DRENDOGU-541055 format. One record per residue (C-alpha): residue in one letter; x, y, z. Coordinates in pm, 1 decimal, decimal comma. Example, Ala and Ser with C-alpha at 12.3 -4.5 7.8 and 13.67 -1.06 7.14 Angstrom:
2
KOLNU  code         X         Y         Z
KOLNU     a    1230,0    -450,0     780,0
KOLNU     s    1367,0    -106,0     714,0
END
This chain:
422
KOLNU  code         X         Y         Z
KOLNU     m    2980,7    7082,0   -2000,4
KOLNU     n    3116,1    7241,0   -1680,0
KOLNU     v    3185,6    6896,0   -1531,6
KOLNU     l    3369,9    6793,7   -1849,9
KOLNU     k    3570,6    7115,1   -1853,1
KOLNU     r    3676,7    7074,9   -1487,8
KOLNU     y    3776,3    6713,5   -1551,0
KOLNU     l    3979,0    6799,1   -1860,6
KOLNU     n    4151,4    7084,8   -1680,2
KOLNU     f    4240,8    6844,5   -1397,9
KOLNU     l    4391,9    6599,6   -1647,0
KOLNU     l    4579,5    6878,7   -1822,9
KOLNU     k    4728,0    7004,6   -1497,6
KOLNU     r    4832,4    6654,6   -1396,8
KOLNU     s    4984,0    6573,5   -1737,3
KOLNU     s    5185,0    6896,4   -1743,0
KOLNU     q    5348,5    6844,3   -1402,6
KOLNU     p    5726,3    6775,9   -1411,4
KOLNU     q    5809,8    6408,2   -1435,3
KOLNU     g    6166,7    6432,5   -1307,7
KOLNU     t    6341,7    6393,4   -1644,2
KOLNU     m    6434,3    6643,1   -1912,9
KOLNU     a    6272,1    6600,3   -2253,2
KOLNU     a    6508,8    6498,7   -2532,3
KOLNU     a    6586,2    6743,1   -2810,3
KOLNU     t    6331,6    6735,5   -3087,7
KOLNU     q    6432,1    6556,8   -3408,9
KOLNU     v    6354,9    6714,7   -3746,2
KOLNU     f    6308,8    6484,6   -4045,6
KOLNU     a    6312,9    6632,6   -4395,7
KOLNU     c    6038,4    6499,9   -4624,2
KOLNU     d    6022,6    6524,5   -5002,9
KOLNU     s    5662,4    6606,8   -5088,5
KOLNU     t    5720,8    6536,9   -5457,3
KOLNU     s    5799,4    6172,3   -5377,6
KOLNU     i    5447,5    6110,5   -5241,3
KOLNU     v    5169,6    6004,5   -5477,9
KOLNU     f    4806,6    5911,0   -5407,8
KOLNU     s    4616,3    5685,6   -5647,5
KOLNU     s    4255,7    5741,6   -5749,4
KOLNU     d    4146,3    5499,7   -5476,0
KOLNU     d    4343,7    5692,4   -5209,7
KOLNU     q    4635,3    5448,8   -5181,2
KOLNU     v    4966,9    5617,2   -5103,9
KOLNU     a    5306,5    5545,0   -5263,4
KOLNU     v    5631,2    5704,0   -5140,4
KOLNU     n    5927,6    5694,6   -5378,9
KOLNU     s    6187,7    5844,4   -5142,8
KOLNU     p    6334,8    5595,8   -4890,3
KOLNU     e    6425,5    5881,7   -4654,7
KOLNU     t    6073,6    6024,2   -4663,9
KOLNU     l    5916,9    5681,2   -4616,7
KOLNU     t    6141,0    5617,6   -4314,7
KOLNU     a    6047,4    5955,1   -4167,8
KOLNU     l    5676,9    5882,3   -4212,8
KOLNU     h    5703,1    5541,0   -4047,9
KOLNU     t    5907,7    5684,6   -3760,8
KOLNU     a    5645,8    5952,0   -3703,5
KOLNU     a    5362,8    5697,9   -3731,6
KOLNU     s    5529,9    5481,6   -3467,3
KOLNU     c    5554,2    5783,2   -3239,2
KOLNU     l    5184,6    5855,8   -3290,8
KOLNU     k    5091,0    5494,5   -3217,3
KOLNU     d    5290,4    5526,6   -2894,5
KOLNU     l    5044,9    5808,6   -2812,2
KOLNU     s    5299,7    6089,9   -2848,2
KOLNU     p    5222,5    6399,1   -3058,1
KOLNU     v    5407,4    6473,8   -3381,9
KOLNU     a    5440,2    6803,1   -3572,1
KOLNU     f    5383,8    6784,4   -3946,6
KOLNU     p    5322,0    7020,6   -4238,9
KOLNU     t    4984,7    7088,4   -4391,7
KOLNU     e    4899,0    7326,4   -4673,5
KOLNU     t    4760,6    7571,0   -4412,8
KOLNU     v    5000,5    7571,1   -4114,2
KOLNU     y    5210,3    7311,3   -3933,4
KOLNU     g    4994,1    7087,2   -3717,4
KOLNU     l    5054,2    6908,1   -3386,9
KOLNU     g    4894,6    6570,1   -3442,7
KOLNU     a    4781,4    6283,3   -3223,1
KOLNU     i    4554,4    5983,0   -3271,3
KOLNU     a    4207,2    6136,2   -3275,6
KOLNU     l    4024,1    5832,3   -3136,9
KOLNU     n    4244,3    5801,3   -2827,6
KOLNU     a    4172,4    6044,8   -2543,8
KOLNU     t    4513,2    5989,9   -2382,7
KOLNU     a    4692,6    6079,7   -2705,6
KOLNU     a    4472,2    6383,4   -2765,8
KOLNU     l    4526,9    6505,1   -2410,2
KOLNU     k    4898,2    6543,2   -2485,1
KOLNU     i    4815,4    6800,2   -2754,3
KOLNU     f    4648,6    7015,6   -2489,9
KOLNU     s    4927,7    6979,1   -2233,9
KOLNU     t    5203,0    7041,9   -2492,2
KOLNU     k    5039,2    7358,0   -2624,6
KOLNU     g    4888,8    7482,5   -2298,6
KOLNU     r    4556,7    7478,7   -2482,8
KOLNU     p    4229,0    7548,7   -2298,6
KOLNU     a    4022,0    7233,5   -2254,3
KOLNU     d    3707,9    7386,9   -2405,9
KOLNU     n    3878,5    7464,7   -2737,8
KOLNU     p    3788,7    7176,3   -2972,5
KOLNU     l    4021,7    7012,0   -3223,0
KOLNU     i    3991,0    6943,4   -3595,5
KOLNU     v    4017,0    6580,2   -3704,4
KOLNU     h    4219,5    6511,1   -4020,8
KOLNU     v    4151,9    6218,6   -4254,2
KOLNU     s    4332,1    6086,2   -4561,0
KOLNU     s    4035,0    5953,0   -4760,1
KOLNU     r    3657,6    5949,1   -4798,0
KOLNU     r    3660,9    5595,7   -4660,0
KOLNU     m    3826,1    5717,0   -4341,4
KOLNU     l    3570,0    5997,0   -4316,4
KOLNU     q    3284,9    5746,0   -4337,8
KOLNU     t    3425,5    5546,4   -4046,5
KOLNU     l    3387,6    5853,1   -3824,8
KOLNU     l    3028,0    5942,9   -3909,6
KOLNU     p    2709,2    5810,9   -3748,8
KOLNU     q    2564,3    5520,9   -3947,7
KOLNU     n    2234,7    5696,8   -4018,6
KOLNU     y    2398,0    6019,7   -4141,7
KOLNU     t    2389,3    6113,0   -4510,8
KOLNU     l    2591,9    6396,7   -4660,2
KOLNU     s    2383,2    6689,8   -4780,2
KOLNU     p    2403,9    6803,5   -5144,7
KOLNU     s    2592,2    7114,1   -5025,5
KOLNU     y    2851,7    6903,9   -4844,7
KOLNU     e    2888,1    6671,6   -5144,5
KOLNU     l    2964,1    6972,5   -5365,2
KOLNU     l    3211,0    7125,4   -5119,5
KOLNU     i    3394,1    6797,2   -5068,9
KOLNU     e    3407,4    6732,1   -5444,3
KOLNU     h    3565,5    7072,5   -5513,3
KOLNU     f    3773,9    7145,8   -5203,2
KOLNU     w    3889,3    6810,7   -5061,4
KOLNU     p    4169,6    6745,8   -5018,9
KOLNU     g    4228,8    7107,8   -4920,5
KOLNU     p    4193,9    7380,1   -4656,2
KOLNU     l    3822,1    7331,0   -4584,6
KOLNU     t    3686,7    7194,9   -4255,9
KOLNU     l    3326,4    7075,9   -4228,7
KOLNU     l    3118,3    7015,8   -3916,1
KOLNU     f    2954,4    6672,8   -3890,7
KOLNU     p    2733,0    6507,9   -3630,4
KOLNU     c    2955,4    6345,0   -3370,1
KOLNU     d    2946,4    5974,6   -3286,3
KOLNU     h    3030,7    6004,4   -2916,8
KOLNU     s    3078,6    5629,0   -2887,4
KOLNU     l    3379,3    5667,9   -3117,4
KOLNU     i    3518,1    6019,9   -3081,5
KOLNU     p    3638,1    6124,3   -2733,3
KOLNU     d    3478,5    6430,6   -2576,3
KOLNU     i    3820,6    6594,3   -2544,2
KOLNU     i    3824,6    6628,3   -2925,3
KOLNU     t    3488,8    6808,8   -2945,5
KOLNU     a    3488,8    6975,9   -2601,1
KOLNU     g    3165,7    6785,7   -2542,9
KOLNU     q    2985,2    6945,8   -2837,2
KOLNU     p    2738,3    6746,0   -3052,8
KOLNU     t    2946,0    6805,8   -3367,5
KOLNU     v    3298,1    6721,8   -3480,7
KOLNU     a    3511,9    6924,8   -3724,7
KOLNU     i    3681,2    6718,1   -3998,3
KOLNU     r    3896,3    6796,0   -4300,7
KOLNU     m    4121,5    6619,6   -4551,1
KOLNU     p    4454,4    6805,0   -4593,0
KOLNU     s    4605,9    6837,8   -4938,7
KOLNU     h    4970,9    6855,6   -4829,9
KOLNU     p    5123,4    6524,0   -4942,3
KOLNU     v    5319,2    6475,2   -4618,0
KOLNU     a    5014,4    6534,4   -4397,5
KOLNU     r    4790,2    6306,0   -4597,1
KOLNU     a    5058,3    6037,5   -4623,5
KOLNU     l    5124,6    6046,6   -4249,0
KOLNU     i    4756,0    5987,3   -4178,4
KOLNU     a    4744,6    5704,2   -4431,7
KOLNU     v    5062,6    5536,7   -4302,7
KOLNU     t    4941,4    5567,9   -3942,9
KOLNU     d    4604,7    5429,2   -4060,8
KOLNU     a    4418,9    5648,8   -3815,7
KOLNU     p    4258,4    5993,5   -3819,3
KOLNU     l    4469,8    6260,9   -3653,2
KOLNU     a    4349,7    6547,6   -3437,3
KOLNU     a    4575,2    6843,9   -3506,4
KOLNU     p    4565,5    7209,3   -3407,8
KOLNU     s    4853,1    7438,8   -3504,1
KOLNU     a    5193,5    7324,8   -3372,7
KOLNU     n    5265,3    7616,7   -3140,9
KOLNU     s    5215,6    7728,4   -2783,1
KOLNU     s    4855,3    7833,5   -2742,9
KOLNU     g    4792,0    8197,1   -2835,6
KOLNU     k    5105,6    8245,7   -3045,5
KOLNU     p    5115,3    8292,0   -3425,1
KOLNU     s    5069,2    7967,0   -3611,2
KOLNU     p    5388,1    7814,7   -3757,8
KOLNU     t    5426,3    7797,1   -4133,7
KOLNU     r    5781,4    7656,0   -4138,8
KOLNU     a    5945,8    7370,4   -3951,1
KOLNU     e    6188,2    7613,3   -3784,8
KOLNU     h    5891,8    7802,5   -3636,5
KOLNU     v    5784,0    7481,4   -3465,0
KOLNU     l    6135,2    7400,1   -3347,9
KOLNU     n    6187,0    7748,5   -3202,0
KOLNU     d    5869,3    7711,5   -2997,0
KOLNU     l    5835,5    7342,5   -2906,4
KOLNU     n    6193,9    7211,7   -2905,2
KOLNU     g    6218,4    6953,8   -2627,7
KOLNU     k    5842,2    6935,0   -2582,9
KOLNU     i    5778,5    6699,2   -2874,6
KOLNU     t    5979,5    6415,4   -3023,9
KOLNU     i    5945,9    6463,7   -3399,6
KOLNU     i    5890,4    6737,5   -3655,6
KOLNU     l    5837,2    6641,6   -4018,6
KOLNU     d    5977,8    6919,6   -4236,7
KOLNU     g    5783,1    6951,9   -4559,0
KOLNU     g    5892,3    7306,9   -4639,5
KOLNU     p    5692,3    7628,9   -4605,9
KOLNU     c    5312,9    7607,2   -4602,9
KOLNU     e    5147,5    7710,2   -4929,0
KOLNU     v    4833,1    7872,7   -4784,6
KOLNU     g    4976,0    8010,8   -4459,4
KOLNU     l    4642,3    8052,0   -4276,7
KOLNU     e    4425,6    7789,9   -4109,4
KOLNU     s    4139,5    7617,1   -4289,1
KOLNU     t    3796,9    7765,4   -4351,0
KOLNU     v    3541,1    7609,2   -4114,4
KOLNU     v    3186,7    7554,2   -4244,0
KOLNU     d    2875,1    7452,7   -4053,3
KOLNU     g    2608,5    7326,4   -4292,3
KOLNU     l    2409,7    7122,2   -4041,8
KOLNU     h    2126,1    7365,1   -3967,9
KOLNU     e    1774,1    7280,3   -4081,8
KOLNU     d    1750,6    7606,8   -4279,6
KOLNU     g    2018,3    7474,8   -4518,8
KOLNU     k    2230,9    7787,4   -4487,4
KOLNU     i    2608,9    7760,1   -4500,8
KOLNU     r    2761,0    7926,7   -4195,7
KOLNU     i    3130,1    8009,9   -4215,0
KOLNU     l    3250,8    7997,8   -3855,9
KOLNU     r    3613,6    8076,4   -3939,1
KOLNU     p    3734,9    8222,6   -4270,2
KOLNU     g    4050,9    8062,0   -4401,7
KOLNU     g    4223,3    7905,7   -4697,2
KOLNU     i    3905,4    7863,5   -4903,6
KOLNU     t    3742,8    8200,9   -4965,0
KOLNU     v    3376,3    8289,6   -4931,3
KOLNU     e    3380,6    8375,4   -5300,5
KOLNU     d    3514,0    8026,2   -5383,8
KOLNU     i    3236,7    7859,6   -5184,3
KOLNU     q    2970,1    8086,3   -5332,2
KOLNU     r    3084,4    8008,8   -5686,6
KOLNU     v    3075,9    7631,9   -5630,1
KOLNU     l    2729,1    7639,9   -5473,1
KOLNU     i    2586,9    7861,4   -5749,1
KOLNU     n    2726,3    7636,2   -6022,4
KOLNU     g    2623,6    7319,4   -5840,7
KOLNU     f    2263,0    7417,6   -5774,4
KOLNU     s    2195,4    7619,5   -6090,3
KOLNU     d    2050,4    7321,1   -6279,6
KOLNU     t    1833,8    7195,6   -5992,1
KOLNU     d    1506,7    7300,3   -5832,3
KOLNU     t    1682,5    7333,2   -5496,0
KOLNU     p    1744,9    7693,0   -5386,2
KOLNU     i    2108,7    7799,5   -5372,9
KOLNU     p    2212,5    7794,2   -5005,8
KOLNU     q    2276,5    8132,1   -4848,4
KOLNU     i    2624,3    8191,1   -4703,7
KOLNU     l    2656,8    8360,3   -4365,5
KOLNU     v    2993,3    8463,6   -4220,1
KOLNU     h    3024,9    8466,9   -3842,4
KOLNU     r    3063,7    8818,3   -3700,3
KOLNU     r    3000,9    8969,4   -4042,6
KOLNU     d    2651,2    8840,3   -4117,1
KOLNU     f    2546,4    8693,3   -3783,7
KOLNU     r    2643,4    8678,3   -3415,5
KOLNU     d    2604,1    8385,4   -3179,5
KOLNU     d    2715,2    8457,9   -2822,4
KOLNU     a    2638,1    8104,7   -2705,7
KOLNU     l    2856,5    7960,5   -2982,6
KOLNU     e    3144,9    8189,2   -2890,6
KOLNU     q    3126,3    8081,4   -2525,5
KOLNU     a    3105,1    7710,0   -2615,8
KOLNU     p    3268,0    7691,3   -2961,9
KOLNU     t    3227,0    7398,8   -3198,0
KOLNU     t    3550,5    7479,5   -3379,6
KOLNU     p    3889,6    7638,1   -3299,2
KOLNU     g    3962,2    8008,2   -3335,4
KOLNU     m    3630,5    8143,9   -3207,3
KOLNU     k    3669,8    8207,9   -2832,8
KOLNU     y    4027,1    8286,4   -2732,9
KOLNU     r    4277,6    8545,0   -2841,5
KOLNU     h    4512,6    8391,4   -3093,0
KOLNU     y    4808,8    8456,3   -3318,5
KOLNU     s    4984,0    8705,6   -3088,5
KOLNU     p    5365,6    8733,8   -3078,0
KOLNU     s    5540,0    8840,4   -2758,2
KOLNU     v    5572,4    9200,3   -2882,0
KOLNU     p    5276,6    9440,2   -2918,3
KOLNU     v    5088,8    9444,2   -3247,8
KOLNU     t    4895,0    9748,3   -3371,2
KOLNU     l    4647,6    9726,4   -3657,3
KOLNU     m    4675,5   10033,3   -3880,1
KOLNU     r    4339,2   10121,6   -4032,7
KOLNU     m    4233,9   10378,7   -4289,5
KOLNU     s    3874,0   10273,3   -4360,1
KOLNU     d    3544,2   10272,4   -4168,4
KOLNU     v    3645,6   10518,8   -3898,2
KOLNU     p    3409,2   10471,2   -3600,1
KOLNU     l    3205,2   10762,2   -3471,1
KOLNU     g    3395,0   10955,3   -3206,4
KOLNU     i    3737,8   10843,0   -3329,7
KOLNU     e    3970,3   11111,6   -3464,3
KOLNU     p    4220,2   10957,2   -3708,0
KOLNU     l    4582,4   11070,3   -3689,9
KOLNU     s    4822,1   11164,2   -3965,1
KOLNU     p    5125,2   10932,8   -3993,7
KOLNU     s    5354,6   11199,1   -3843,6
KOLNU     a    5120,2   11260,5   -3548,2
KOLNU     f    5095,1   10887,4   -3486,8
KOLNU     l    5474,4   10851,6   -3483,3
KOLNU     e    5514,7   11140,0   -3239,3
KOLNU     d    5263,1   10974,4   -3006,0
KOLNU     l    5445,2   10644,4   -3051,8
KOLNU     k    5783,5   10789,0   -2957,8
KOLNU     r    5639,4   10944,6   -2642,9
KOLNU     s    5465,8   10623,1   -2537,4
KOLNU     m    5747,5   10373,3   -2594,6
KOLNU     p    6008,3   10335,7   -2317,0
KOLNU     h    6307,7   10400,4   -2544,6
KOLNU     s    6491,9   10696,4   -2683,1
KOLNU     p    6377,9   10764,2   -3041,6
KOLNU     n    6706,3   10641,5   -3191,4
KOLNU     a    6665,7   10302,5   -3022,0
KOLNU     l    6302,8   10241,4   -3122,2
KOLNU     r    6273,2    9940,9   -3353,2
KOLNU     v    5943,6    9898,9   -3535,6
KOLNU     g    5845,5    9608,1   -3758,4
KOLNU     l    5623,7    9665,1   -4059,6
KOLNU     l    5384,5    9414,4   -4214,1
KOLNU     m    5242,5    9619,9   -4498,1
KOLNU     p    5188,5    9569,5   -4872,1
KOLNU     s    5493,8    9662,3   -5075,1
KOLNU     d    5290,2    9926,0   -5258,9
KOLNU     s    5152,1   10076,9   -4937,7
KOLNU     i    5123,5   10455,7   -4934,1
KOLNU     l    5112,9   10443,2   -4554,7
KOLNU     m    5443,6   10255,1   -4532,1
KOLNU     k    5616,9   10507,3   -4757,4
KOLNU     s    5494,1   10785,5   -4532,5
KOLNU     l    5605,8   10613,3   -4210,9
KOLNU     i    5958,7   10514,6   -4315,8
KOLNU     s    6036,1   10872,9   -4413,3
KOLNU     d    6095,9   10922,1   -4039,0
KOLNU     t    6459,9   10816,4   -4012,3
KOLNU     t    6477,1   10848,0   -3631,8
KOLNU     i    6314,2   10503,9   -3603,8
KOLNU     q    6484,7   10175,3   -3691,3
KOLNU     w    6242,3   10015,0   -3935,1
KOLNU     r    6226,6    9641,0   -4000,9
KOLNU     e    6023,2    9566,1   -4313,8
KOLNU     f    5897,3    9214,1   -4388,5
KOLNU     p    5811,1    9156,7   -4757,1
KOLNU     f    5433,5    9127,3   -4765,8
KOLNU     g    5334,2    9131,5   -5134,2
KOLNU     l    5112,7    9371,9   -5324,9
KOLNU     v    4773,0    9476,6   -5193,3
KOLNU     s    4628,1    9316,4   -5507,6
KOLNU     e    4781,4    8978,8   -5405,0
KOLNU     p    4596,1    8877,8   -5086,4
KOLNU     a    4691,1    8510,8   -5127,7
KOLNU     i    5059,6    8603,9   -5099,8
KOLNU     i    4990,6    8828,7   -4799,5
KOLNU     a    4803,4    8540,3   -4632,3
KOLNU     r    5096,4    8305,2   -4694,8
KOLNU     r    5341,7    8549,2   -4534,1
KOLNU     l    5139,7    8684,2   -4239,3
KOLNU     f    5239,0    8441,2   -3964,0
KOLNU     d    5594,1    8410,4   -4097,9
KOLNU     g    5620,2    8788,3   -4078,9
KOLNU     l    5492,5    8808,4   -3719,8
KOLNU     l    5733,0    8536,4   -3604,1
KOLNU     t    6030,7    8671,9   -3800,5
KOLNU     l    5991,2    9027,8   -3669,5
KOLNU     e    5947,7    8893,8   -3316,7
KOLNU     r    6278,6    8705,1   -3342,9
KOLNU     e    6449,0    9015,5   -3482,0
KOLNU     g    6374,5    9188,6   -3153,8
KOLNU     v    6146,4    9471,6   -3263,7
KOLNU     d    5964,1    9671,6   -2997,2
KOLNU     l    5636,8    9692,9   -3190,9
KOLNU     i    5478,5    9549,1   -3504,6
KOLNU     l    5250,9    9759,3   -3724,9
KOLNU     v    5018,1    9566,6   -3955,8
KOLNU     e    4822,3    9749,4   -4224,2
KOLNU     e    4464,6    9643,2   -4292,5
KOLNU     v    4370,2    9486,9   -4624,8
KOLNU     p    4027,5    9480,7   -4791,7
KOLNU     e    3807,7    9209,8   -4636,6
KOLNU     e    3741,6    9021,5   -4958,8
KOLNU     n    3883,3    8697,3   -5097,2
KOLNU     e    4177,2    8593,7   -4873,0
KOLNU     g    4161,3    8938,1   -4710,3
KOLNU     l    3866,5    8826,1   -4495,8
KOLNU     a    4077,6    8552,6   -4332,2
KOLNU     i    4381,9    8782,0   -4305,5
KOLNU     m    4185,6    9044,4   -4116,1
KOLNU     n    4025,3    8778,9   -3895,8
KOLNU     r    4373,5    8676,6   -3778,5
KOLNU     v    4518,8    9028,0   -3754,2
KOLNU     k    4229,3    9157,4   -3544,2
KOLNU     k    4289,0    8875,9   -3295,6
KOLNU     a    4667,1    8926,1   -3294,2
KOLNU     a    4652,1    9302,1   -3245,1
KOLNU     g    4631,1    9451,5   -2898,8
KOLNU     s    4523,8    9787,9   -3038,4
KOLNU     s    4402,6    9962,3   -3353,0
KOLNU     q    4494,9   10304,0   -3487,0
KOLNU     w    4299,7   10488,9   -3754,0
KOLNU     i    4519,7   10689,8   -3988,5
KOLNU     v    4442,9   10954,6   -4245,3
KOLNU     i    4690,2   11032,7   -4522,4
KOLNU     p    4697,9   11415,2   -4577,8
END
């Protein structure tokens, strides 16, 4: 593993060195998702000539081993041919991505999935159920890796490969038109918030990539849920919460196994139900090792539950007084962004201080975690571009989509502050 990592880092450094010419401006092609239809046997038809041209242009770019940004239902992805190490390497150099952070492979059909799996591998009943209910969709599954087919740069040398089938029509059509599986992390510089709109990608990677396919805003807004169901104990380990909730997975497994003699698989969520230090140091899937999702301005997570021993929570007014003293601005110039539910009691208390310039991003009701998930990254990127000095994000209950939201916010935040409302 160390030899592989050093080699990949060498290739990344070499590929990122200046080549003596300036990159051309990135082209953005609008795509009409409603014009794309898949048949029951996974054949794609595109009724819009403009969208079809955009897909073929992007596919040609991919076949020339250059990365392309495209929409998925989760976030915008930066795709390259998954079975070509040279193409995949350009994802790492474009993003500045660490070489030991594996990539997810995207397929357009079950047939394409089968071409990637070892010949002697059979899907488990759990995987069959999850694929039946959640593919295409924001669910990634770990499979045994055929190293004779899949380059080590995709898996970071791990024995497994992460694969999913996106449900966004443009993503799935691009894979089908290219006729090749695509490796695709989020289409942003490594460590930044994931893009959920084409303009997010353009603001970050303009001139670094050739093509962005614009399929509109992402419906889910957070990356896919990653599941490892390969252990001999049959348990379903959720390595990264995401667009498919733990409750969704639990419901499908209960219904699917209720009429059989097979025990219902237990679900374990990483860092909630189990820890694995070795896995975190050598991850099998993205989002486990490195700090992610951070804008260029500080982010503070505002918490009102589960106060740790030895921590004295502050009232909103005491917190703001500390904030004014700590920030290098006069109070009248302090600009603070708020990512909080629209019915937040904490937000109402904070904005009563009129000496601070508040920038509120509409976040949805606390009872609507799916809407909050969809708007999280957009909010971080929007407030960053508005030039705020600090972003305050209020915690949400860690259930349903809230588990994935808090997973991202905890990684984005540089600090946490516990608050008590008098």
